[in-house]
C-alpha positions as CSV (number, residue, x, y, z in Angstrom):
1,X,0.0,0.0,0.0
2,X,1.2,3.5,-0.8
3,X,0.2,6.4,1.4
4,X,0.3,9.8,-0.3
5,X,0.3,12.4,2.5
6,X,2.2,15.6,3.0
7,X,1.8,15.6,6.8
8,X,4.4,13.2,8.1
9,X,2.6,12.7,11.4
10,X,-0.6,11.7,9.7
11,X,1.3,9.4,7.3
12,X,3.1,7.7,10.2
13,X,-0.2,7.1,12.0
14,X,-1.6,5.4,8.9
15,X,1.6,3.4,8.4
16,X,1.9,2.3,12.0
17,X,-1.8,1.2,12.1
18,X,-1.6,-0.7,8.9
19,X,1.6,-2.5,9.9
20,X,-0.3,-3.9,12.9
21,X,-2.1,-6.0,10.3
22,X,1.1,-6.9,8.4
23,X,0.3,-4.6,5.6
24,X,3.5,-3.5,3.7
25,X,3.4,0.3,3.6
26,X,5.3,2.9,1.7
27,X,4.9,6.7,2.0
28,X,5.3,9.5,-0.6
29,X,4.4,13.1,-0.4
30,X,5.3,14.1,-3.9
31,X,3.0,13.7,-6.8
32,X,5.7,12.8,-9.3
33,X,7.3,10.3,-6.9
34,X,3.9,8.5,-6.6
35,X,3.6,8.1,-10.4
36,X,7.2,6.9,-10.6
37,X,6.6,4.3,-7.9
38,X,3.2,3.2,-9.4
39,X,5.0,2.2,-12.6
40,X,6.6,-0.6,-10.6
41,X,3.2,-2.1,-10.1
42,X,3.7,-3.3,-6.6
43,X,0.8,-1.5,-4.9
44,X,-2.6,-3.0,-4.4
45,X,-4.0,0.2,-2.9
46,X,-3.3,3.9,-2.4
47,X,-4.4,6.1,0.4
48,X,-4.3,9.7,-0.9
49,X,-4.7,12.9,1.0
50,X,-7.3,14.8,-1.1
51,X,-5.6,18.1,-0.3
52,X,-2.3,17.3,-2.1
53,X,-1.3,19.8,-4.7
54,X,0.7,20.2,-7.9
55,X,-1.4,19.2,-9.7
56,X,-3.7,17.7,-7.1
57,X,-5.3,14.5,-5.8
58,X,-8.1,14.3,-8.4
59,X,-5.5,14.5,-11.2
60,X,-3.4,11.9,-9.4
61,X,-6.3,9.5,-9.1
62,X,-7.1,9.9,-12.8
63,X,-3.5,9.2,-13.8
64,X,-3.3,6.2,-11.6
65,X,-6.5,4.8,-13.2
66,X,-4.9,5.3,-16.7
67,X,-1.6,3.5,-15.8
68,X,-1.4,-0.2,-16.6
69,X,0.1,-1.1,-13.3
70,X,-2.4,0.7,-11.1
71,X,-5.5,0.5,-13.1
72,X,-7.1,-2.1,-10.8
73,X,-5.7,-0.9,-7.6
74,X,-8.0,0.5,-4.9
75,X,-7.6,4.3,-4.5
76,X,-8.9,5.7,-1.2
77,X,-9.1,9.4,-0.5
78,X,-8.7,11.0,2.9
79,X,-9.8,14.4,3.9
80,X,-10.4,16.5,7.0
81,X,-13.1,18.4,5.1
82,X,-16.7,17.4,4.8
83,X,-18.4,14.7,2.7
84,X,-18.9,17.4,0.1
85,X,-15.8,16.1,-1.7
86,X,-17.3,12.6,-2.0
87,X,-19.0,13.0,-5.5
88,X,-15.9,14.8,-7.0
89,X,-13.6,12.1,-5.5
90,X,-15.7,9.3,-6.9
91,X,-15.8,10.9,-10.3
92,X,-12.0,11.4,-10.3
93,X,-11.5,7.7,-9.8
94,X,-11.3,7.2,-6.1
95,X,-13.0,4.1,-4.7
96,X,-13.9,5.6,-1.3
97,X,-13.5,8.7,0.8
98,X,-12.6,8.6,4.5
99,X,-12.9,11.7,6.7
100,X,-10.0,12.1,9.1
101,X,-10.2,14.1,12.3
102,X,-9.0,17.7,12.2
């Protein structure tokens, strides 16, 4: 699983929790680094902070859906905002949206 999060504390919380269940986890905070790593095809799922920029999480989800190696991966969005992002996230290619505490 690849966690895409620019807040290192939040990324570490996700990583530590998932590792309790023996999930292999990697972390990236850079859009281009995510695309580069996705080309290796080793991720079954992505947890993406919806607020990442340059060019943004929706564009990232769309690109991951277009790539051969990540086309069938689960892409989960996280946000500290409201569920108002849900429809846009699903249209961008995310499979689900999770609201994280502020």
